N, C-alpha and C positions, 0 to 999 in steps of 0.2 A: 045667326040658325045656320050658313051651311059651315062651315068651320065642327059644330057642335056633330051636327050630319061625318062632317069626315075623316072626327078621331070615334064614330062610329065604327067603320067603313073602317076605319084603317083595322082601326081593335078583332071586331070580325074576321078580319083579312088572315091579319096575325095566329088566328086563330083556328080558321082551319085550316094553312100551314105548316101548322105546327100543328094539329089532326091528324092528318097525311103524313105527315116528319111519322108521327107514332104507328100509321098503321101500315106504314114503309118496309119499320124495325120487324113488326111484327112476320110481314111476310117473309121478308126475307128472312129470321129463323125457321119459320117454320119450311121452307123450298130448303132453309141446309139443312133443316132433317128429314125432310124428304125422304132425298138423294142416298141420308146415311141407312136412309131404315126399308130401302127399297136397297142395296148394294145389299147390308146381311141378311136382305129377306130373299135376296138369288143367290147365294151365298149357300144358307142352308140350305135351296130348292136343289143342288148343287149336291147338300155331299147327299139327303136323303138321293138323291138318282145315281152317287157311287154306290151308297148303302144295297140301294133297289139291287141294282146292279153286278152284287156280289153271290158267289154262289151259293151260298148258307141263306139269301131272304131274295135269293131272285121265282117267281112269283107267287111269293107274301100280298096277297091284298090287301089284310089291312096297308102296308107299308106302298104301295100303288097308287092308295086312292090317297093317303096322306101326300106322294111324289107331287099325286093331278090339282089337288086342292093348294099343295105353298104353286104351284105352276097360275093357276088360277089367281092365286090371285097376288104374286109378281107381272099379271097381267092387268088387273084391275089399276094395282096402284102407277104403268107408265102409263096409263090412260090421262093421272094427272100428271104426267109429266113436264107437257104442255105450261101449266100451267107453271114453274118453278126453273125448267131454263129457260122464260120469255127473259130472265136479269141473266141469264151468263151466256145468250147469246150474243152477242158484242159483244164481249168481250174474251171468249172464246177464239172468236175470228181474229178478234187481237191477235192472241195466238198463234195459234197458226201463220197469220201470218208476219210475224217474229221473229219466228222457227222453221219457217220455213217445211212446212206440211199443208196441204192436204184433203179433202176429205174423201 
């Protein structure tokens, strides 16, 4: 009886280890993509700001609203930054120590 319970317990533990591993892989994938997406969106926001500051378009309400919305989206995505930076904090600290960089 004890042997059967031990085998069942081991099987359940292996299943949970496999499941958590799969979840961590998905979280890492999402984390990488969010970081890339934030970079692209920030570049877009900077571009719209550059266009808005051009003499031809300066004061255009449509571009001004577009700039405002793009900045709001960047800020909203930055609120999720905590989630994906949790995985990189230790690695970045090691890299900074390795290369003598300070924060």
